[in-house]
C-alpha positions, 0 to 999 in steps of 0.5 A: 508507476513510481519509484521511491528511495528507501524512505518512501521519497518519490524519485520517479513518477510516470505521467499516469501516476502524476495525472491520477495524483493531480500533481506535476513532476516537480511536485512529486519528485522529492515528496513522500509517497504518502502525498497520495495516501487516502485517510481511510487506508488502514495503516496496518496494510502499509506496515505489512507492505513495508515489513515485506519490502524491507525483508527484500520481498515483493508484495501485491496489495490493494491500495486506496489513494487520493489525489490532491483534489480529494478524489480517491481511486483504488489500485492493485499495486505490485511493489518490489525492492530495487537492489544494488549489485551486493544485494542491498536495497536502494529503493522501491518500484511500484506498478499499479493496475486497475483492481478487479471489482469482485476483489474490491467487494472483499477488500473495502469492508476488510479495510473499513474494519481494520481502519475502525480498529485503528481509530477505536484505539486509545493511541495510534501505536496501539491502534496500528498493532491491534489492526496488524494483529487482526490482519495476521489472524485473518491470514492464519485463519485462512492458512495463506500468506498476504499475497495468496489472500490477495490473489484468492480474491480474483479466482 
């Protein structure tokens, strides 16, 4: 479990997060959450995640993380905004659990294809847009929201 401010800077990390990331609490607090971002994780998924959170909604997502040693691990993340009394967003709270293997059999090739779209583009911005468009088209074709799609993988 971890908490961040609205810019994604870690404000709290529990012992399991620290152990998996291979960092100390002192190294985590104040660091960008992207410190555990695996380079094979498509940016389009993070765009969807941030867009959803900044609208004030929770999101569930499969995420590929990387420890400081280079080891990687998949998580099923539930990320929620933290609100002020007047409804403003002050940060985000993320709980993670071990993902189901059957879901990863779908997610891994999907994420690889999204990452390939990003990498084949002439620049980062157009790669992100093309990959994000691919995600939106997938969801439209399935007639589902992202959360519905994510939960459909475990049924």
